[in-house]
C-alpha positions in Angstrom: 151.8 172.0 -162.5 152.7 173.3 -159.0 151.5 176.7 -160.0 148.2 175.3 -160.8 147.5 173.9 -157.3 147.6 177.5 -155.7 143.9 178.2 -156.3 142.4 174.8 -155.3 145.0 174.4 -152.4 144.2 177.9 -151.2 140.3 177.2 -151.4 141.2 173.7 -149.2 143.2 175.7 -146.7 140.6 178.1 -146.1 138.0 175.4 -145.8 140.4 173.9 -143.2 140.7 177.0 -141.4 137.1 178.0 -141.4 135.8 174.6 -140.3 137.0 175.4 -136.6 134.7 178.3 -136.6 131.2 177.9 -135.2 128.7 177.5 -138.0 130.8 179.0 -140.7 131.6 176.2 -142.9 128.0 176.3 -144.5 128.4 180.0 -145.0 131.6 179.5 -146.7 130.2 176.8 -149.0 127.3 179.2 -150.1 129.9 181.9 -150.8 132.5 179.7 -152.5 129.3 178.4 -154.7 128.9 182.2 -155.7 132.6 182.6 -156.4 132.6 179.6 -158.6 129.6 180.8 -160.6 130.9 184.6 -161.1 134.7 184.5 -160.9 136.1 181.0 -161.9 134.7 181.3 -165.4 137.1 184.1 -166.1 139.8 181.7 -165.6 139.2 180.3 -168.9 140.5 183.6 -170.5 143.9 182.4 -169.6 143.6 179.5 -172.0 142.2 181.7 -174.8 145.0 184.2 -174.6 147.8 181.3 -174.2 146.3 179.6 -177.4 146.3 182.8 -179.5 149.5 184.1 -178.5 151.5 180.7 -178.7 150.0 179.9 -182.2 150.7 183.4 -183.6 153.5 183.7 -185.9 155.5 185.9 -183.5 154.4 185.1 -179.8 156.7 187.9 -178.8 155.2 190.7 -180.8 151.6 189.4 -179.7 152.8 189.6 -176.0 154.4 193.1 -176.6 151.4 194.8 -178.3 148.4 193.1 -176.8 146.1 195.1 -174.7 144.7 192.2 -172.6 146.2 193.5 -169.3 144.3 196.5 -169.1 141.2 195.2 -170.7 141.1 192.2 -168.1 141.3 194.6 -165.2 138.6 196.7 -166.4 136.4 193.8 -166.9 137.3 192.9 -163.2 135.9 196.3 -162.1 132.7 195.8 -164.0 132.3 192.3 -162.8 132.9 193.5 -158.9 130.2 196.0 -159.2 127.8 193.7 -161.0 128.2 191.1 -158.3 127.6 193.7 -155.5 124.5 194.5 -157.1 123.1 191.0 -157.6 124.5 189.3 -154.5 121.3 189.8 -152.4 119.5 188.1 -155.0 122.2 185.4 -155.9 122.8 183.9 -152.3 119.1 183.2 -151.7 119.0 181.5 -155.2 121.8 179.3 -154.3 120.4 178.3 -151.2 117.2 177.6 -153.0 114.9 179.6 -150.2 113.6 183.1 -150.4 114.2 183.6 -146.7 117.3 182.2 -145.7 118.5 182.3 -142.1 120.5 185.6 -141.1 123.0 183.4 -139.2 124.1 181.9 -142.7 123.3 184.8 -145.1 125.1 187.5 -143.5 128.5 186.0 -143.1 128.4 184.6 -146.6 127.3 187.9 -148.0 130.2 189.7 -146.3 132.7 186.9 -147.4 131.6 187.4 -150.9 131.6 191.2 -150.8 135.1 191.1 -149.7 136.3 188.6 -152.2 134.8 191.1 -154.9 137.6 193.6 -154.0 140.0 191.4 -155.6 138.0 190.7 -158.9 139.8 193.3 -161.0 143.3 191.8 -159.7 142.1 188.1 -160.3 141.1 188.9 -164.0 144.3 190.6 -164.6 146.1 187.8 -163.3 144.3 185.3 -165.4 145.2 187.0 -168.5 148.8 187.7 -167.9 149.4 184.3 -166.7 148.1 182.9 -169.9 150.4 185.4 -171.9 153.3 184.4 -170.2 152.7 180.6 -170.7 151.9 181.3 -174.4 155.3 183.0 -174.4 156.8 179.8 -173.2 157.5 181.0 -169.7 155.8 179.0 -167.0 158.2 180.1 -164.2 156.7 183.5 -163.8 153.0 182.2 -163.5 154.4 179.6 -161.0 156.3 182.3 -158.9 153.0 184.3 -158.7 150.9 181.4 -157.9 153.4 180.4 -154.9 153.3 184.0 -153.7 149.5 184.1 -153.6 149.4 180.9 -151.5 152.3 181.9 -149.3 150.6 185.4 -148.5 147.3 183.6 -147.7 149.0 180.8 -145.6 150.8 183.5 -143.5 148.2 186.3 -143.2 145.2 184.0 -142.7 146.0 182.6 -139.2 147.1 185.9 -138.0 143.8 187.6 -139.0 141.5 184.9 -138.0 143.3 184.9 -134.4 142.8 188.6 -134.3 139.1 188.3 -135.5 137.6 184.7 -135.8 135.2 185.4 -138.5 134.8 184.4 -142.2 135.6 187.9 -143.1 139.3 187.5 -142.0 139.7 184.5 -144.3 138.3 186.7 -147.1 140.6 189.4 -146.6 143.5 187.1 -146.3 142.5 185.7 -149.9 142.3 189.2 -151.1 145.8 190.0 -149.8 147.2 186.8 -151.5 145.6 187.9 -154.8 147.0 191.5 -154.4 150.4 190.1 -154.0 150.3 187.8 -157.0 148.8 190.6 -159.3 151.7 193.0 -158.2 154.3 190.6 -159.0 152.8 189.7 -162.4 152.4 193.3 -163.3 156.2 194.0 -162.5 157.0 191.0 -164.4 154.8 192.1 -167.4 156.4 195.7 -167.6 160.0 194.2 -167.1 159.6 191.6 -169.9 157.9 194.2 -172.5 160.8 196.5 -171.7 163.1 193.8 -172.4 161.3 192.7 -175.7 161.0 196.4 -177.0 164.9 196.7 -176.7 165.7 193.3 -178.3 163.0 192.6 -180.9 163.2 193.8 -184.6 160.3 195.5 -185.8 157.6 193.1 -187.6 158.2 192.7 -191.2 155.6 194.2 -193.5 154.9 190.8 -195.1 154.6 189.0 -191.9 151.3 187.3 -190.7 149.2 189.4 -188.4 149.3 188.8 -184.9 146.2 188.3 -182.8 144.1 191.4 -182.4 142.1 192.4 -179.4 138.7 191.3 -181.1 140.4 187.9 -181.7 141.3 187.5 -178.3 138.1 189.1 -177.0 136.1 186.5 -179.1 138.1 183.5 -177.9 138.0 184.7 -174.5 134.1 185.1 -174.4 133.8 181.9 -175.8 135.9 180.1 -173.1 134.3 182.2 -170.5 130.8 181.4 -171.5 132.1 177.7 -171.8 133.4 177.9 -168.1 130.4 179.7 -166.9 128.1 177.0 -168.0 130.4 174.4 -166.5 130.4 176.2 -163.1 126.7 176.7 -163.4 126.3 172.9 -163.1 128.6 173.1 -160.0 126.3 175.8 -158.6 123.3 173.9 -159.2 125.0 170.9 -157.3 125.9 173.3 -154.4 122.3 174.4 -154.1 120.9 170.8 -154.4 123.2 169.8 -151.5 122.4 172.9 -149.3 118.6 172.1 -150.0 119.1 168.8 -148.4 120.5 169.9 -145.0 123.1 172.5 -144.0 125.4 169.5 -142.9 125.0 168.1 -146.5 126.0 171.3 -147.8 129.2 171.3 -145.7 130.1 167.9 -146.7 129.7 168.8 -150.4 132.0 171.9 -149.9 134.8 169.9 -148.3 134.6 167.3 -150.7 134.6 169.8 -153.6 137.8 171.3 -152.2 139.5 168.1 -152.0 138.3 167.1 -155.5 139.5 170.4 -157.0 143.1 169.4 -155.6 143.0 166.1 -157.3 141.6 167.5 -160.5 144.3 170.2 -160.9 146.9 167.4 -161.1 145.9 167.6 -164.9 146.3 171.4 -165.1 150.3 171.4 -165.6 150.2 168.6 -168.4 147.0 170.2 -169.9 148.8 173.6 -170.3 151.8 171.8 -172.1 149.6 169.8 -174.3 147.8 173.0 -175.2 150.9 174.8 -176.2 152.1 171.8 -178.2 148.7 171.5 -180.2 148.3 175.3 -180.6 152.0 175.3 -182.3 151.2 172.5 -184.4 148.2 174.0 -186.1 150.0 175.4 -189.0 151.5 171.7 -189.7 149.3 169.2 -188.2 150.3 166.4 -190.5 151.1 163.3 -188.6 150.7 164.7 -185.1 147.1 163.9 -184.3 147.9 160.3 -183.4 150.9 161.3 -181.3 149.1 164.0 -179.5 146.3 161.7 -178.7 148.7 159.0 -177.4 150.6 161.3 -175.5 147.4 162.9 -174.0 145.8 159.5 -173.1 149.2 158.2 -171.5 149.3 161.2 -169.3 145.7 160.9 -168.4 146.4 157.4 -167.2 149.4 158.4 -165.1 147.6 161.2 -163.5 144.5 159.2 -163.0 146.6 156.8 -161.1 148.3 159.2 -158.9 144.8 161.1 -158.2 143.0 157.8 -157.4 145.8 156.8 -155.0 145.9 160.1 -153.2 142.1 160.2 -152.7 142.1 156.7 -151.6 144.9 157.4 -148.9 142.8 160.3 -147.7 140.0 158.1 -146.5 142.4 156.0 -144.4 143.7 156.5 -140.8 141.5 159.4 -139.8 143.7 161.6 -141.9 140.6 163.9 -143.1 139.6 164.7 -139.3 143.0 166.2 -138.6 142.2 169.0 -140.9 138.4 169.4 -141.1 136.2 169.5 -138.0 133.0 168.1 -138.8 130.6 166.1 -136.5 131.0 162.1 -136.7 128.1 161.7 -139.0 129.4 164.3 -141.4 132.9 162.9 -141.5 131.7 159.4 -142.2 129.5 160.8 -145.2 132.6 162.8 -146.5 134.7 159.3 -146.5 132.0 157.6 -148.3 131.6 160.2 -150.8 135.4 160.5 -151.3 135.5 156.8 -152.0 132.8 157.1 -154.8 134.8 160.1 -156.1 137.8 157.8 -156.7 136.3 155.9 -159.3 135.4 158.7 -161.6 139.0 160.2 -161.6 140.0 158.6 -165.0 136.9 160.1 -166.8 137.5 163.6 -165.3 141.4 163.6 -166.1 141.1 162.4 -169.5 138.3 164.8 -170.2 140.3 167.7 -169.0 143.5 166.8 -171.2 141.5 166.1 -174.4 139.8 169.3 -174.0 143.2 171.1 -173.9 144.1 169.5 -177.4 140.8 171.0 -178.6 141.5 174.2 -177.2 144.9 174.2 -178.6 143.4 173.7 -182.0 140.9 176.6 -181.3 137.7 174.8 -181.4 136.2 177.4 -179.2 132.7 177.5 -180.8 132.2 173.7 -180.8 133.4 173.3 -177.0 130.9 176.2 -176.2 128.0 174.3 -177.8 128.8 170.9 -176.7 129.5 172.0 -173.0 126.3 174.0 -172.9 124.4 171.0 -173.6 126.3 168.7 -171.3 125.6 171.2 -168.4 122.0 171.3 -169.2 121.8 167.4 -169.1 123.7 167.6 -165.9 121.6 170.2 -164.1 118.5 168.0 -164.8 120.1 165.0 -163.2 121.3 167.0 -160.1 118.1 168.4 -159.5 116.4 165.0 -159.3 119.1 163.7 -156.9 118.1 162.9 -153.3 121.3 162.8 -151.7 125.0 164.3 -152.0 126.7 160.9 -153.3 123.9 160.8 -156.1 124.8 164.2 -157.2 128.2 163.3 -157.7 127.7 159.8 -159.2 125.0 160.6 -161.5 125.1 164.3 -162.3 128.8 165.1 -162.2 129.6 162.1 -164.1 127.1 163.0 -166.7 128.7 166.4 -167.1 132.0 164.9 -167.6 130.9 162.3 -170.1 129.2 164.9 -172.1 132.3 167.0 -172.2 134.6 164.1 -173.1 132.4 163.4 -176.3 132.7 167.1 -177.0 136.4 167.1 -176.9 136.8 164.1 -179.2 134.5 165.4 -181.5 136.4 168.8 -181.7 139.5 166.9 -182.3 138.1 164.8 -185.0 136.7 168.0 -186.8 140.2 169.6 -186.5 141.7 166.5 -188.1 139.2 166.4 -190.8 140.0 170.1 -191.7 143.4 169.4 -191.8 143.1 166.4 -194.2 140.9 168.7 -196.6 143.3 171.5 -196.5 146.2 169.0 -197.3 144.2 167.6 -200.4 143.8 171.2 -201.7 147.5 172.0 -201.5 148.2 168.8 -203.5 
């Protein structure tokens, strides 16, 4: 779970450092919204790789012979080139104005352009991270995540001191991603060399391991699912920026804090996903146990998350890290108090989705989440304030995702019962 905090914590650190720069927080909010839309969907490829490798008859052979690292890197190159081409149109679209002010659009564009340099490394890291977790090795992804975070934390203050601009923060993030990807690449080479020397050749009658097309189809389904979800967040960012630049800044700070709270579920979600994927060949009697375990963990994580967010709103703690004007700080505190109460819904949804992903219900999750995002986007566009964006639009998004995850689990249970009846 500690490794899962690296990305949201890096985002929070970047927001905190940039908040001291004049007029840079709104530009960071704009660029971060674009990054959420174009990069974070591919983080879902880690879940697809994890599920397919861990559920294969021989995870070691799947890890050894899969071509996911090179395919992910090449996909990152293509994504970086695509974002470079569309960024002149994407940023004004997110800002909901055809003629954005140069003081906002120029630093945001430069920040986004620099971050695209790390896209191939980021997609490579997502896939390799999922492969190591599918192999039953969470320590290597954890070390890479901590290295990413430490590199950014050490380099960002130095770069910002030399050049106090948004580009310096972006360059520090690129250096952090390069450090993590280098460590994962070295670990991948070493682990594959060890497996080649220790594993016997697969038996002729053994079941096939996941192929590149299988991993590609699962990854595409998960990426499109995540893209639809992050599109709702992009709509929320656009709606907040359309209200005012200060509203956009408050939304960005709240989002970075919210991500930290939400990623409390990431570690348990990975474990639940591995358990459910390995239970696929024999799911008899495990559905009830998995649901009980998932709901129990969701309750505990929600309690920790709610308590943490509530404490953040006390004693002027936020003012020490985020330099907002008095009105903006009060709006942030009020917004976080509202966000506290939807944490149980969020954590329960994320953990039940991990069960559905472990059961490889990729298509149903895709369809259900697309519908949820469409409904949420309509509600967000009708919102007239940032609190309304969160309490109405975002809550509707997670309610739809929760219903989709429950339906996927019930469908898996029904299929298992039918298969058991045929065997009898």
